[in-house]
C-alpha positions as a Markdown table, in Angstrom:
| # | Residue | x | y | z |
|---|---|---|---|---|
| 1 | Unk | 15.9 | -0.1 | 20.6 |
| 2 | Unk | 17.0 | -0.4 | 17.0 |
| 3 | Unk | 15.2 | 1.6 | 14.3 |
| 4 | Unk | 15.7 | 2.3 | 10.6 |
| 5 | Unk | 15.6 | 6.1 | 10.4 |
| 6 | Unk | 15.4 | 8.3 | 7.3 |
| 7 | Unk | 18.0 | 11.1 | 7.1 |
| 8 | Unk | 17.6 | 11.9 | 3.5 |
| 9 | Unk | 17.9 | 10.6 | -0.1 |
| 10 | Unk | 19.7 | 7.3 | -0.1 |
| 11 | Unk | 20.5 | 7.8 | 3.6 |
| 12 | Unk | 18.7 | 5.3 | 5.8 |
| 13 | Unk | 20.5 | 4.2 | 9.0 |
| 14 | Unk | 19.7 | 1.6 | 11.6 |
| 15 | Unk | 20.5 | 3.4 | 14.8 |
| 16 | Unk | 19.8 | 3.2 | 18.6 |
| 17 | Unk | 16.9 | 5.3 | 19.7 |
| 18 | Unk | 14.8 | 5.5 | 22.8 |
| 19 | Unk | 11.7 | 3.3 | 23.0 |
| 20 | Unk | 8.8 | 5.6 | 22.5 |
| 21 | Unk | 6.5 | 6.2 | 25.5 |
| 22 | Unk | 2.7 | 5.7 | 25.0 |
| 23 | Unk | 0.4 | 8.4 | 26.3 |
| 24 | Unk | -3.2 | 8.2 | 27.3 |
| 25 | Unk | -5.3 | 6.2 | 24.8 |
| 26 | Unk | -2.2 | 4.7 | 23.2 |
| 27 | Unk | -0.4 | 1.3 | 23.2 |
| 28 | Unk | 3.1 | 0.3 | 22.7 |
| 29 | Unk | 3.3 | -2.3 | 19.9 |
| 30 | Unk | 6.1 | -4.8 | 19.6 |
| 31 | Unk | 6.8 | -5.1 | 15.9 |
| 32 | Unk | 6.6 | -8.5 | 14.2 |
| 33 | Unk | 6.8 | -7.6 | 10.5 |
| 34 | Unk | 6.8 | -4.4 | 8.4 |
| 35 | Unk | 6.6 | -4.1 | 4.7 |
| 36 | Unk | 8.6 | -1.7 | 2.5 |
| 37 | Unk | 6.0 | 0.3 | 0.5 |
| 38 | Unk | 6.5 | 1.9 | -2.9 |
| 39 | Unk | 6.1 | 5.3 | -1.2 |
| 40 | Unk | 9.0 | 4.3 | 1.1 |
| 41 | Unk | 11.1 | 3.5 | -2.0 |
| 42 | Unk | 10.1 | 6.9 | -3.6 |
| 43 | Unk | 11.4 | 8.6 | -0.4 |
| 44 | Unk | 14.6 | 6.6 | -0.5 |
| 45 | Unk | 15.4 | 7.3 | -4.1 |
| 46 | Unk | 14.0 | 10.8 | -4.7 |
| 47 | Unk | 12.9 | 12.2 | -1.3 |
| 48 | Unk | 12.2 | 13.8 | 1.0 |
| 49 | Unk | 8.7 | 14.2 | -0.4 |
| 50 | Unk | 6.0 | 13.1 | 2.2 |
| 51 | Unk | 8.7 | 13.0 | 4.9 |
| 52 | Unk | 9.0 | 16.5 | 6.4 |
| 53 | Unk | 12.3 | 18.1 | 5.8 |
| 54 | Unk | 14.1 | 20.4 | 8.3 |
| 55 | Unk | 12.4 | 23.7 | 8.4 |
| 56 | Unk | 9.1 | 22.2 | 7.2 |
| 57 | Unk | 7.6 | 20.3 | 10.1 |
| 58 | Unk | 4.6 | 18.2 | 9.5 |
| 59 | Unk | 1.4 | 20.2 | 10.2 |
| 60 | Unk | -0.1 | 17.6 | 12.5 |
| 61 | Unk | 2.9 | 16.1 | 14.3 |
| 62 | Unk | 5.4 | 18.9 | 14.2 |
| 63 | Unk | 8.0 | 16.3 | 13.2 |
| 64 | Unk | 11.0 | 16.6 | 10.8 |
| 65 | Unk | 13.5 | 14.1 | 9.7 |
| 66 | Unk | 15.3 | 12.0 | 10.9 |
| 67 | Unk | 12.5 | 9.8 | 11.8 |
| 68 | Unk | 11.7 | 6.1 | 11.8 |
| 69 | Unk | 10.3 | 4.6 | 8.6 |
| 70 | Unk | 7.6 | 1.9 | 8.0 |
| 71 | Unk | 3.8 | 2.1 | 7.9 |
| 72 | Unk | 2.8 | -1.4 | 6.8 |
| 73 | Unk | 3.2 | -3.2 | 10.1 |
| 74 | Unk | 1.7 | -5.6 | 12.6 |
| 75 | Unk | 2.7 | -6.9 | 16.0 |
| 76 | Unk | 1.7 | -7.6 | 19.5 |
| 77 | Unk | 0.6 | -5.3 | 22.4 |
| 78 | Unk | 3.6 | -4.8 | 24.7 |
| 79 | Unk | 2.0 | -2.1 | 26.9 |
| 80 | Unk | -1.5 | -0.7 | 27.1 |
| 81 | Unk | -2.8 | 2.4 | 28.8 |
| 82 | Unk | -5.1 | 2.2 | 31.8 |
| 83 | Unk | -8.6 | 1.3 | 30.8 |
| 84 | Unk | -7.6 | 0.1 | 27.4 |
| 85 | Unk | -9.5 | -2.7 | 25.7 |
| 86 | Unk | -6.2 | -4.2 | 24.5 |
| 87 | Unk | -4.4 | -6.9 | 26.4 |
| 88 | Unk | -0.7 | -7.7 | 26.6 |
| 89 | Unk | 0.5 | -10.1 | 23.9 |
| 90 | Unk | -2.6 | -9.6 | 21.7 |
| 91 | Unk | -1.9 | -9.8 | 18.0 |
| 92 | Unk | -2.8 | -6.6 | 16.2 |
| 93 | Unk | -2.8 | -4.9 | 12.8 |
| 94 | Unk | -2.1 | -1.2 | 12.6 |
| 95 | Unk | -3.9 | 1.4 | 10.6 |
| 96 | Unk | -1.0 | 3.9 | 10.4 |
| 97 | Unk | -2.9 | 7.0 | 9.3 |
| 98 | Unk | -2.7 | 10.1 | 11.4 |
| 99 | Unk | -5.6 | 12.5 | 11.0 |
| 100 | Unk | -6.8 | 15.7 | 12.8 |
| 101 | Unk | -10.3 | 14.4 | 13.5 |
| 102 | Unk | -11.6 | 18.0 | 13.2 |
| 103 | Unk | -11.6 | 19.1 | 9.6 |
| 104 | Unk | -14.5 | 18.7 | 7.2 |
| 105 | Unk | -13.1 | 15.6 | 5.7 |
| 106 | Unk | -12.5 | 13.9 | 9.0 |
| 107 | Unk | -16.0 | 14.7 | 10.3 |
| 108 | Unk | -17.7 | 13.6 | 7.1 |
| 109 | Unk | -16.3 | 10.1 | 6.8 |
| 110 | Unk | -13.4 | 10.9 | 4.5 |
| 111 | Unk | -10.6 | 11.1 | 7.0 |
| 112 | Unk | -8.2 | 9.9 | 4.4 |
| 113 | Unk | -8.6 | 13.3 | 2.8 |
| 114 | Unk | -7.7 | 15.1 | 6.1 |
| 115 | Unk | -6.1 | 18.4 | 5.5 |
| 116 | Unk | -3.1 | 17.4 | 7.6 |
| 117 | Unk | -3.0 | 13.7 | 6.7 |
| 118 | Unk | 0.1 | 11.9 | 8.0 |
| 119 | Unk | 1.3 | 8.3 | 8.7 |
| 120 | Unk | 3.2 | 6.6 | 11.3 |
| 121 | Unk | 6.6 | 5.7 | 9.7 |
| 122 | Unk | 6.5 | 8.8 | 7.5 |
| 123 | Unk | 5.9 | 11.9 | 9.6 |
| 124 | Unk | 5.8 | 11.1 | 13.4 |
| 125 | Unk | 9.1 | 11.2 | 15.2 |
| 126 | Unk | 7.5 | 10.7 | 18.7 |
| 127 | Unk | 5.5 | 7.6 | 18.0 |
| 128 | Unk | 7.9 | 6.1 | 15.4 |
| 129 | Unk | 7.3 | 3.6 | 12.7 |
| 130 | Unk | 7.2 | -0.1 | 11.8 |
| 131 | Unk | 10.9 | -0.5 | 10.8 |
| 132 | Unk | 11.9 | -0.7 | 14.4 |
| 133 | Unk | 11.4 | -2.9 | 17.5 |
| 134 | Unk | 8.5 | -0.9 | 19.0 |
| 135 | Unk | 6.0 | 1.8 | 17.9 |
| 136 | Unk | 3.3 | 3.8 | 19.7 |
| 137 | Unk | -0.2 | 3.5 | 18.2 |
| 138 | Unk | -3.5 | 5.1 | 19.3 |
| 139 | Unk | -6.0 | 2.5 | 20.6 |
| 140 | Unk | -8.5 | 3.1 | 17.9 |
| 141 | Unk | -5.9 | 2.7 | 15.2 |
| 142 | Unk | -5.4 | -1.0 | 16.2 |
| 143 | Unk | -7.4 | -4.0 | 15.0 |
| 144 | Unk | -7.4 | -7.4 | 16.5 |
| 145 | Unk | -5.9 | -9.9 | 14.1 |
| 146 | Unk | -8.5 | -12.6 | 13.0 |
| 147 | Unk | -7.5 | -16.1 | 14.1 |
| 148 | Unk | -7.3 | -17.2 | 10.4 |
| 149 | Unk | -4.7 | -14.6 | 9.6 |
| 150 | Unk | -1.0 | -15.2 | 10.6 |
| 151 | Unk | 1.2 | -12.4 | 11.9 |
| 152 | Unk | 3.7 | -13.7 | 9.3 |
| 153 | Unk | 1.5 | -12.2 | 6.6 |
| 154 | Unk | -0.7 | -9.6 | 8.4 |
| 155 | Unk | 1.5 | -6.6 | 7.2 |
| 156 | Unk | 0.0 | -7.2 | 3.7 |
| 157 | Unk | -3.4 | -6.0 | 5.0 |
| 158 | Unk | -2.4 | -2.3 | 4.7 |
| 159 | Unk | -1.7 | -2.4 | 1.0 |
| 160 | Unk | -4.8 | -4.5 | 0.5 |
| 161 | Unk | -6.8 | -1.8 | 2.1 |
| 162 | Unk | -5.4 | 0.6 | -0.6 |
| 163 | Unk | -6.8 | -1.7 | -3.2 |
| 164 | Unk | -10.1 | -2.1 | -1.5 |
| 165 | Unk | -10.6 | 1.7 | -1.4 |
| 166 | Unk | -9.7 | 1.9 | -5.1 |
| 167 | Unk | -12.2 | -0.8 | -5.9 |
| 168 | Unk | -14.9 | 1.2 | -4.2 |
| 169 | Unk | -14.1 | 4.3 | -6.3 |
| 170 | Unk | -16.4 | 3.0 | -9.0 |
| 171 | Unk | -19.4 | 3.6 | -6.6 |
| 172 | Unk | -21.0 | 0.4 | -7.9 |
| 173 | Unk | -20.4 | -3.3 | -7.8 |
| 174 | Unk | -17.5 | -4.7 | -9.7 |
| 175 | Unk | -19.2 | -8.1 | -9.9 |
| 176 | Unk | -18.8 | -9.5 | -13.4 |
| 177 | Unk | -17.0 | -6.5 | -14.8 |
| 178 | Unk | -14.0 | -6.8 | -17.1 |
| 179 | Unk | -11.0 | -5.1 | -15.5 |
| 180 | Unk | -7.5 | -4.2 | -16.6 |
| 181 | Unk | -4.7 | -3.6 | -14.1 |
| 182 | Unk | -1.8 | -1.6 | -15.4 |
| 183 | Unk | 1.4 | -2.6 | -13.5 |
| 184 | Unk | 2.2 | -5.8 | -11.8 |
| 185 | Unk | 4.2 | -4.5 | -8.8 |
| 186 | Unk | 3.0 | -4.7 | -5.2 |
| 187 | Unk | 0.0 | -2.5 | -5.7 |
| 188 | Unk | -1.1 | -4.3 | -8.8 |
| 189 | Unk | -0.7 | -7.8 | -7.4 |
| 190 | Unk | -2.6 | -6.7 | -4.3 |
| 191 | Unk | -5.3 | -5.1 | -6.5 |
| 192 | Unk | -5.8 | -8.4 | -8.3 |
| 193 | Unk | -6.4 | -10.2 | -5.0 |
| 194 | Unk | -8.9 | -7.5 | -3.9 |
| 195 | Unk | -10.7 | -7.7 | -7.3 |
| 196 | Unk | -11.2 | -11.4 | -6.8 |
| 197 | Unk | -12.8 | -10.7 | -3.5 |
| 198 | Unk | -15.1 | -8.2 | -5.2 |
| 199 | Unk | -16.0 | -10.9 | -7.7 |
| 200 | Unk | -14.8 | -9.0 | -10.8 |
| 201 | Unk | -15.2 | -10.8 | -14.1 |
| 202 | Unk | -12.1 | -11.1 | -16.4 |
| 203 | Unk | -9.1 | -9.7 | -14.6 |
| 204 | Unk | -6.3 | -8.7 | -17.1 |
| 205 | Unk | -2.8 | -7.4 | -16.2 |
| 206 | Unk | -0.5 | -5.4 | -18.4 |
| 207 | Unk | 3.1 | -5.9 | -17.2 |
| 208 | Unk | 6.3 | -5.7 | -19.2 |
| 209 | Unk | 8.5 | -7.6 | -16.8 |
| 210 | Unk | 8.5 | -11.4 | -17.3 |
| 211 | Unk | 10.0 | -11.8 | -13.8 |
| 212 | Unk | 6.8 | -10.4 | -12.4 |
| 213 | Unk | 4.5 | -12.6 | -14.4 |
| 214 | Unk | 5.1 | -15.6 | -12.1 |
| 215 | Unk | 3.8 | -13.6 | -9.1 |
| 216 | Unk | 0.6 | -12.6 | -10.9 |
| 217 | Unk | -0.3 | -15.7 | -13.0 |
| 218 | Unk | -2.5 | -17.3 | -10.3 |
| 219 | Unk | -4.4 | -14.0 | -9.6 |
| 220 | Unk | -5.3 | -12.9 | -13.1 |
| 221 | Unk | -6.9 | -14.4 | -16.1 |
| 222 | Unk | -4.4 | -13.1 | -18.7 |
| 223 | Unk | -1.1 | -11.3 | -18.5 |
| 224 | Unk | -0.5 | -8.9 | -21.4 |
| 225 | Unk | 3.1 | -8.0 | -22.4 |
| 226 | Unk | 3.0 | -4.4 | -23.6 |
| 227 | Unk | 6.4 | -4.8 | -25.1 |
| 228 | Unk | 5.2 | -7.3 | -27.7 |
| 229 | Unk | 1.4 | -7.0 | -27.6 |
| 230 | Unk | -1.1 | -4.1 | -28.2 |
| 231 | Unk | -2.8 | -3.9 | -24.8 |
| 232 | Unk | -6.0 | -2.3 | -26.2 |
| 233 | Unk | -6.3 | -4.8 | -29.0 |
| 234 | Unk | -6.0 | -7.7 | -26.5 |
| 235 | Unk | -8.5 | -6.2 | -24.2 |
| 236 | Unk | -11.0 | -5.8 | -27.0 |
| 237 | Unk | -10.4 | -9.3 | -28.3 |
| 238 | Unk | -11.1 | -10.8 | -24.8 |
| 239 | Unk | -14.2 | -8.7 | -24.3 |
| 240 | Unk | -16.0 | -9.3 | -27.7 |
| 241 | Unk | -14.8 | -6.0 | -29.0 |
| 242 | Unk | -16.2 | -3.9 | -26.1 |
| 243 | Unk | -13.0 | -3.1 | -24.1 |
| 244 | Unk | -12.7 | -3.3 | -20.4 |
| 245 | Unk | -15.1 | -1.7 | -18.0 |
| 246 | Unk | -12.5 | -0.4 | -15.6 |
| 247 | Unk | -8.8 | 0.2 | -15.6 |
| 248 | Unk | -6.8 | 0.4 | -12.4 |
| 249 | Unk | -3.5 | 2.2 | -13.1 |
| 250 | Unk | -1.0 | 0.9 | -10.6 |
| 251 | Unk | 2.1 | 1.8 | -12.6 |
| 252 | Unk | 2.1 | 5.6 | -12.8 |
| 253 | Unk | 3.9 | 5.8 | -16.2 |
| 254 | Unk | 2.7 | 7.6 | -19.3 |
| 255 | Unk | 2.8 | 4.6 | -21.6 |
| 256 | Unk | 0.7 | 2.6 | -19.2 |
| 257 | Unk | -1.9 | 5.4 | -18.8 |
| 258 | Unk | -2.2 | 5.6 | -22.6 |
| 259 | Unk | -2.6 | 1.9 | -23.0 |
| 260 | Unk | -5.2 | 1.8 | -20.2 |
| 261 | Unk | -7.3 | 4.6 | -21.8 |
| 262 | Unk | -7.1 | 2.9 | -25.2 |
| 263 | Unk | -8.3 | -0.4 | -23.5 |
| 264 | Unk | -11.4 | 1.1 | -21.9 |
| 265 | Unk | -14.9 | 0.7 | -23.3 |
| 266 | Unk | -16.9 | 3.9 | -24.1 |
| 267 | Unk | -18.0 | 5.5 | -20.8 |
| 268 | Unk | -15.5 | 3.4 | -19.0 |
| 269 | Unk | -13.6 | 4.4 | -15.8 |
| 270 | Unk | -9.9 | 4.7 | -15.1 |
| 271 | Unk | -8.9 | 4.7 | -11.4 |
| 272 | Unk | -5.5 | 6.0 | -10.7 |
| 273 | Unk | -4.0 | 4.1 | -7.7 |
| 274 | Unk | -0.3 | 4.9 | -8.3 |
| 275 | Unk | 1.9 | 7.8 | -7.1 |
| 276 | Unk | 3.3 | 9.6 | -10.2 |
| 277 | Unk | 6.8 | 11.1 | -10.1 |
| 278 | Unk | 5.8 | 13.3 | -13.0 |
| 279 | Unk | 2.3 | 14.7 | -13.8 |
| 280 | Unk | 0.4 | 12.5 | -16.3 |
| 281 | Unk | -0.9 | 13.8 | -19.7 |
| 282 | Unk | -4.4 | 12.5 | -20.6 |
| 283 | Unk | -4.6 | 11.5 | -24.3 |
| 284 | Unk | -7.3 | 13.9 | -25.3 |
| 285 | Unk | -9.2 | 12.3 | -28.2 |
| 286 | Unk | -9.7 | 8.9 | -26.6 |
| 287 | Unk | -10.7 | 10.6 | -23.4 |
| 288 | Unk | -13.1 | 13.0 | -25.2 |
| 289 | Unk | -14.7 | 10.7 | -27.7 |
| 290 | Unk | -15.3 | 7.9 | -25.3 |
| 291 | Unk | -16.6 | 10.1 | -22.5 |
| 292 | Unk | -14.3 | 8.4 | -20.0 |
| 293 | Unk | -14.2 | 9.0 | -16.3 |
| 294 | Unk | -10.8 | 9.4 | -14.7 |
| 295 | Unk | -10.7 | 9.3 | -10.9 |
| 296 | Unk | -8.0 | 9.2 | -8.3 |
| 297 | Unk | -7.8 | 6.9 | -5.3 |
| 298 | Unk | -5.9 | 8.1 | -2.2 |
| 299 | Unk | -5.0 | 5.5 | 0.3 |
| 300 | Unk | -8.1 | 4.5 | 2.4 |
| 301 | Unk | -10.4 | 5.7 | 5.2 |
| 302 | Unk | -11.3 | 4.2 | 8.5 |
| 303 | Unk | -14.3 | 2.4 | 7.1 |
| 304 | Unk | -12.2 | 0.8 | 4.3 |
| 305 | Unk | -9.7 | -0.5 | 6.8 |
| 306 | Unk | -12.4 | -2.0 | 9.0 |
| 307 | Unk | -14.0 | -3.6 | 6.0 |
| 308 | Unk | -10.7 | -5.1 | 4.9 |
| 309 | Unk | -10.2 | -6.5 | 8.4 |
| 310 | Unk | -13.7 | -8.1 | 8.2 |
| 311 | Unk | -13.0 | -9.5 | 4.7 |
| 312 | Unk | -9.8 | -11.0 | 6.0 |
| 313 | Unk | -11.6 | -12.6 | 8.9 |
| 314 | Unk | -14.2 | -14.0 | 6.6 |
| 315 | Unk | -11.5 | -15.6 | 4.4 |
| 316 | Unk | -12.5 | -13.6 | 1.3 |
| 317 | Unk | -8.9 | -12.7 | 0.3 |
| 318 | Unk | -7.0 | -15.4 | -1.4 |
| 319 | Unk | -3.4 | -15.6 | -2.6 |
| 320 | Unk | -2.1 | -12.5 | -0.8 |
| 321 | Unk | 0.5 | -14.6 | 0.9 |
| 322 | Unk | 2.3 | -15.0 | -2.4 |
| 323 | Unk | 3.0 | -11.2 | -2.4 |
| 324 | Unk | 5.8 | -11.9 | 0.1 |
| 325 | Unk | 8.9 | -12.5 | -1.9 |
| 326 | Unk | 11.6 | -11.9 | 0.7 |
| 327 | Unk | 12.0 | -11.6 | 4.5 |
| 328 | Unk | 14.9 | -9.5 | 5.8 |
| 329 | Unk | 16.4 | -8.6 | 9.2 |
| 330 | Unk | 16.1 | -5.0 | 10.3 |
| 331 | Unk | 19.9 | -4.7 | 10.3 |
| 332 | Unk | 19.9 | -5.6 | 6.6 |
| 333 | Unk | 17.0 | -3.3 | 5.6 |
| 334 | Unk | 19.2 | -1.0 | 3.4 |
| 335 | Unk | 21.3 | -3.6 | 1.5 |
| 336 | Unk | 18.6 | -6.4 | 1.2 |
| 337 | Unk | 15.6 | -4.2 | 1.4 |
| 338 | Unk | 15.8 | -0.7 | -0.2 |
| 339 | Unk | 18.8 | -1.4 | -2.5 |
| 340 | Unk | 17.4 | -4.8 | -3.5 |
| 341 | Unk | 14.2 | -3.0 | -4.6 |
| 342 | Unk | 16.3 | -0.4 | -6.5 |
| 343 | Unk | 18.5 | -2.9 | -8.3 |
| 344 | Unk | 16.2 | -6.0 | -8.6 |
| 345 | Unk | 12.8 | -4.5 | -8.4 |
| 346 | Unk | 11.2 | -6.9 | -10.9 |
| 347 | Unk | 12.3 | -9.9 | -8.9 |
| 348 | Unk | 10.4 | -8.7 | -5.8 |
| 349 | Unk | 6.8 | -8.0 | -4.9 |
| 350 | Unk | 6.8 | -7.3 | -1.1 |
| 351 | Unk | 9.8 | -7.4 | 1.1 |
| 352 | Unk | 9.0 | -7.8 | 4.8 |
| 353 | Unk | 11.4 | -6.7 | 7.6 |
| 354 | Unk | 11.5 | -8.0 | 11.1 |
| 355 | Unk | 13.6 | -6.8 | 14.1 |
| 356 | Unk | 13.4 | -10.3 | 15.4 |
| 357 | Unk | 15.6 | -11.8 | 12.6 |
| 358 | Unk | 19.3 | -11.7 | 13.0 |
| 359 | Unk | 21.4 | -9.9 | 10.4 |
| 360 | Unk | 22.0 | -12.2 | 7.5 |
| 361 | Unk | 19.1 | -14.4 | 8.4 |
| 362 | Unk | 16.2 | -14.8 | 6.0 |
C-alpha cells in the first residue's frame, strides 16, 4: 500500500509499504480521510519531537522513524478479528491514542496522562497511521460513526475531542460564561464549535490574520484584531467592565498569552490548549493581583472521546464542517498539504487527505 512516512525534518515521503497485519482484538481499517494536525506540522518543520528518533524508541511501541503519519482519521472496517463486534464495511472513527492500561493514570480514568502515551500516526511503526491506505486499530479504540455524521467530515471529530477535554478543564459548567479564544487556527475554530455545544455565553476570538476571520465569523460573537485593537479593553467593553471568565489559549505565542491574561476577570481561568515551541512566561503582576488560575489541557481521555461521539450523534456540534478548507490526494500530501500549511497557513484551517483521490484531484 501507499503511505506517507516521516523520515525527518522536512522529509516526508509517500512510499510503498506492506499492509499492516491485525492481531487478536484488532481490526484493519481502510482509510477514507485523515487530517493534518498542528502537531504533524510541528514535526514536519521542527521535528522529530514526539516522533521517536533512531536510538530513542518509543517506550510503549518500541518504534522509531521512519513511520507512517496521521492520527486524525476515519474509515471502514476492512478486516476484523474472530469474535469482533465490528463488521466488514462498517464506518468508524478512530481514537488514535496508545496507552499502557497499567499505570496509575490509566487505571484512574486519566489514560491521556499515561506515562508512555503514544498515538497511531506518531509512534507506531507496526500498526501505522492515517496518512495511508490501511491502518491497524484495536477494537476498543474504534467508534461506530453516527448515521448523521458523514465520513467526509468524521476526521474532524478527533480535534473536536481535544476542545471538549479543554472545555471540561474548568470543572464546572461553561453555560452563559464569557469566553475568549486566543488563536483562530484549527484548534481555535474547533474550540468555538465545542463552546457552542457547551452553551457558553459571549464567545470572542483574538486572531491577527484577516484571512482566518472568514472561517470563524459564524462560530464566534466577535473577532478581535490584536494588531489594531487592545484585546483586554475590547473584552472588558463587551462584558460590562468585568473581563472574560475563561480564556482558551489556542495560539501558543507570548503576545497572545499576555493578551489573554489581561482580558481575564479577577479569579478567572486560562486554559492552555496549544503546543508551545518555547516555554511561556507568565506576566506576574496580572497573574498575582487577579488570583488567576492557569491550567493545561493535554489531548483527551477515553471518556472525552466517547462523550464527543455521543454529542456528534445527538447533533450538538454545528459548523464543524466549515473547518475543512482543502481536500488533497495522498500523493500530494507534501506539496499541497504540509508545504501549503507552511507557506499559506492563514488561508487554511483543516486539510484532509485521502488515499482514494488521484494525484492532482481535489
